[in-house]
Rosetta silent file (secondary structure, phi, psi, omega in degrees, C-alpha in Angstrom):
SEQUENCE: MARYRFGPFVAALALPVGFFVAMLPARAEDAGAAKALVGPCTGCHSIPGYQASFPRVYRVPMIGGQSEKYLESALQAYKRGERSHPTMTAIARGLSDEQIAAVATYFSQRGEAAQ
SCORE:     score description
SCORE:     0.000 S_00000001
   1 L     0.000  138.515 -178.061    8.844   10.639   10.967 S_00000001
   2 L   -74.249  143.309  174.520   10.123   13.171   13.464 S_00000001
   3 L  -106.104  135.544  178.031   13.594   12.706   14.860 S_00000001
   4 L   -99.768  137.063  173.623   14.267   13.491   18.469 S_00000001
   5 L  -109.572  121.878 -177.475   17.501   14.948   19.606 S_00000001
   6 L   -97.046   -6.383 -177.781   18.354   14.306   23.193 S_00000001
   7 H   -50.587  -51.416 -178.229   21.643   16.240   23.283 S_00000001
   8 H   -65.247  -34.699  177.639   20.166   19.425   24.845 S_00000001
   9 H   -66.097  -43.547  179.202   18.153   17.359   27.277 S_00000001
  10 H   -64.856  -37.935  178.222   21.181   15.371   28.387 S_00000001
  11 H   -65.521  -38.417  177.832   23.132   18.589   28.788 S_00000001
  12 H   -66.564  -34.040  178.227   20.308   19.987   30.885 S_00000001
  13 H   -73.286  -35.554 -175.615   20.349   16.891   33.078 S_00000001
  14 H   -58.320  -37.190 -177.945   24.143   16.959   33.542 S_00000001
  15 H   -64.671  -52.223 -179.966   24.070   20.212   35.501 S_00000001
  16 H   -69.443  -33.270  175.165   21.692   19.037   38.267 S_00000001
  17 H   -66.399  -40.704  176.669   23.250   15.561   38.414 S_00000001
  18 H   -65.481  -36.452  174.110   26.696   17.127   38.708 S_00000001
  19 H   -62.660  -43.203  177.703   25.465   19.383   41.466 S_00000001
  20 H   -59.849  -43.902 -175.015   24.020   16.430   43.325 S_00000001
  21 H   -68.236  -37.532  179.910   27.273   14.488   43.029 S_00000001
  22 H   -64.114  -25.974 -177.079   29.315   17.514   44.202 S_00000001
  23 L   -87.136   -4.009 -177.933   27.191   17.708   47.357 S_00000001
  24 L   -71.133  145.474  176.871   27.842   14.104   48.390 S_00000001
  25 L   -65.588  148.474 -179.136   29.958   13.589   51.511 S_00000001
  26 L   -64.206  -36.480 -179.061   33.527   12.506   50.770 S_00000001
  27 L  -131.722  143.272  179.925   33.193    9.421   52.994 S_00000001
  28 L  -116.598   59.527 -174.536   30.061    7.503   53.965 S_00000001
  29 L   -86.221  -29.543 -177.275   31.111    5.812   57.115 S_00000001
  30 L  -107.214  165.661 -174.792   28.270    6.757   59.396 S_00000001
  31 H   -59.334  -37.881 -179.267   24.531    6.208   59.082 S_00000001
  32 H   -62.686  -43.201 -178.306   23.815    9.895   58.517 S_00000001
  33 H   -69.128  -39.816  178.421   26.224   10.063   55.537 S_00000001
  34 H   -64.431  -36.562  178.020   24.820    6.817   54.057 S_00000001
  35 H   -63.043  -40.575  179.873   21.292    8.313   54.429 S_00000001
  36 H   -63.372  -37.502 -178.304   22.417   11.419   52.565 S_00000001
  37 H   -66.467  -39.235 -171.129   23.839    9.251   49.781 S_00000001
  38 H   -92.045   -9.366 -179.621   20.694    7.176   49.222 S_00000001
  39 H   -47.687  -56.520 -178.277   18.099    9.961   49.404 S_00000001
  40 H   -63.690  -28.909 -178.037   18.028   10.520   45.632 S_00000001
  41 H   -63.280  -38.881 -174.685   18.014    6.772   44.982 S_00000001
  42 H   -71.861  -17.092  176.310   14.749    6.157   46.746 S_00000001
  43 H   -54.835  -34.774  178.911   13.050    8.757   44.485 S_00000001
  44 H  -111.604  -40.105 -171.680   12.936    6.122   41.733 S_00000001
  45 H   -81.710    1.903  177.318   13.941    2.838   43.290 S_00000001
  46 L  -116.207   13.368 -178.902   11.197    2.727   45.932 S_00000001
  47 L  -102.057  106.623  179.808    8.197    3.164   43.617 S_00000001
  48 L   -57.256  127.861  175.817    6.648   -0.236   42.751 S_00000001
  49 L    76.856   11.494 -178.352    6.359   -0.655   39.001 S_00000001
  50 L   -67.123  141.548  177.401    8.062    2.631   38.236 S_00000001
  51 E  -130.325  129.122  176.236    9.363    3.148   34.735 S_00000001
  52 E   -91.645  149.642 -172.837   11.733    5.979   33.686 S_00000001
  53 L  -123.287   33.011  178.702   11.276    7.203   30.150 S_00000001
  54 L  -136.234  128.881  -10.453   14.566    8.841   29.110 S_00000001
  55 L   -78.370  -10.191  173.253   16.015    8.129   26.569 S_00000001
  56 L  -138.912  176.685 -179.464   13.858    5.086   26.338 S_00000001
  57 L   -77.180  125.977  177.594   11.526    3.298   28.790 S_00000001
  58 E  -118.498  136.333  168.823   13.446    1.626   31.554 S_00000001
  59 E   -77.743  120.880 -178.662   11.944   -0.572   34.213 S_00000001
  60 L   -93.398  116.611 -176.264   13.307    0.774   37.514 S_00000001
  61 L   -74.589  152.428  169.468   13.980   -2.100   39.928 S_00000001
  62 L   -81.018  124.325 -171.713   13.227   -2.049   43.628 S_00000001
  63 L  -104.003  -14.005  177.821   16.719   -2.386   45.194 S_00000001
  64 L   -58.080  128.142  177.601   15.886   -2.757   48.874 S_00000001
  65 L    88.012   -5.383  175.930   16.956   -6.145   50.148 S_00000001
  66 L   -67.864  160.009  177.429   19.136   -6.960   47.057 S_00000001
  67 L   -60.083  131.166  179.637   22.462   -8.557   47.584 S_00000001
  68 H   -54.435  -44.467  179.529   25.158   -6.116   48.719 S_00000001
  69 H   -60.688  -44.793 -177.486   27.604   -7.730   46.245 S_00000001
  70 H   -64.622  -46.343  179.382   25.160   -7.378   43.387 S_00000001
  71 H   -62.085  -45.162  176.851   24.358   -3.689   44.148 S_00000001
  72 H   -60.570  -43.867  179.831   28.016   -2.785   44.448 S_00000001
  73 H   -64.925  -40.068  179.018   28.836   -4.622   41.234 S_00000001
  74 H   -64.661  -44.014  178.874   26.034   -2.918   39.347 S_00000001
  75 H   -63.399  -39.730  177.741   27.093    0.542   40.529 S_00000001
  76 H   -64.898  -37.210  179.132   30.724   -0.190   39.642 S_00000001
  77 H   -65.832  -39.722  174.364   29.586   -1.353   36.215 S_00000001
  78 H   -64.195  -41.221 -179.904   27.753    1.971   35.632 S_00000001
  79 H   -60.713  -42.683  177.867   30.818    3.793   36.848 S_00000001
  80 H   -80.028   -5.260  179.215   33.056    1.950   34.332 S_00000001
  81 L    84.205   11.699  178.649   30.558    2.378   31.486 S_00000001
  82 L   -80.837  -22.801  169.076   29.799   -1.392   31.290 S_00000001
  83 L  -117.748  150.788 -171.818   26.122   -0.655   32.003 S_00000001
  84 L  -124.789  118.513  167.603   24.278    2.177   30.330 S_00000001
  85 L  -163.407  124.994 -170.128   21.713    4.546   31.636 S_00000001
  86 H   -52.203  -49.533 -179.483   22.374    8.297   31.507 S_00000001
  87 H   -69.095  -45.302 -179.430   21.335    9.122   35.064 S_00000001
  88 H   -65.684  -38.419  176.683   22.787    6.081   36.747 S_00000001
  89 H   -64.158  -43.125  178.982   26.090    6.452   34.895 S_00000001
  90 H   -60.719  -46.690 -179.101   26.393   10.104   35.849 S_00000001
  91 H   -66.443  -45.505 -173.967   25.636    9.335   39.537 S_00000001
  92 H   -67.511  -33.805  178.365   27.905    6.301   39.777 S_00000001
  93 H   -68.407  -22.537  177.640   30.855    8.117   38.130 S_00000001
  94 L   -87.878   -3.435 -177.309   30.562   10.772   40.860 S_00000001
  95 L  -100.250  141.029  173.172   30.772    8.269   43.713 S_00000001
  96 L   -75.635  167.312  174.684   33.937    7.006   45.326 S_00000001
  97 H   -57.231  -39.396 -179.997   34.395    3.289   45.878 S_00000001
  98 H   -65.790  -40.140  179.584   33.647    3.820   49.583 S_00000001
  99 H   -68.311  -38.176  177.473   30.405    5.631   48.766 S_00000001
 100 H   -64.073  -43.948  177.295   29.329    2.845   46.376 S_00000001
 101 H   -61.644  -40.062 -179.727   29.972    0.309   49.130 S_00000001
 102 H   -65.971  -39.976  177.732   27.998    2.371   51.588 S_00000001
 103 H   -65.867  -44.364  178.276   25.007    2.635   49.236 S_00000001
 104 H   -60.737  -39.122  178.230   25.154   -1.104   48.553 S_00000001
 105 H   -66.923  -48.379 -179.138   25.286   -1.934   52.258 S_00000001
 106 H   -52.883  -55.432 -177.755   22.414    0.426   53.037 S_00000001
 107 H   -68.753  -30.707 -179.242   20.036   -1.035   50.461 S_00000001
 108 H   -68.648  -21.818 -177.676   21.010   -4.678   51.075 S_00000001
 109 L   -90.146    1.709 -177.182   19.959   -4.265   54.748 S_00000001
 110 L  -122.018  143.694  175.256   16.470   -3.036   53.834 S_00000001
 111 L   -81.915  169.366 -178.960   13.413   -4.757   52.431 S_00000001
 112 H   -59.262  -36.793 -175.224   11.495   -3.296   49.549 S_00000001
 113 H   -73.541  -19.907 -172.999    8.812   -1.901   51.842 S_00000001
 114 H  -105.839   31.401 -177.251   11.371   -0.145   54.059 S_00000001
 115 L   -66.548    0.000    0.000   13.234    1.849   51.378 S_00000001
């Protein structure tokens, strides 16, 4: 059976994720800043039934309308390494606590259809 090595792929992902995180505004207090923070999130989290397939198949949840407390808690858990997904962990670790709160607020105030 063939063995797959994901090390080079993870390294290739780290560069664009790191670039994305570096481009985030330092504070997300206004609607424009919050919108800039959540743009990449909607690419996966607004597609009904979407599944990501690295390094295994993950069901990507629709997060619009979720509880603000739940969303903030989930992002903090990715940031601390208590939840595991390569992309989510990299993104969460690059966010400040204020940015995580802004993302959670943004999505909690939107329904799934209005992501």
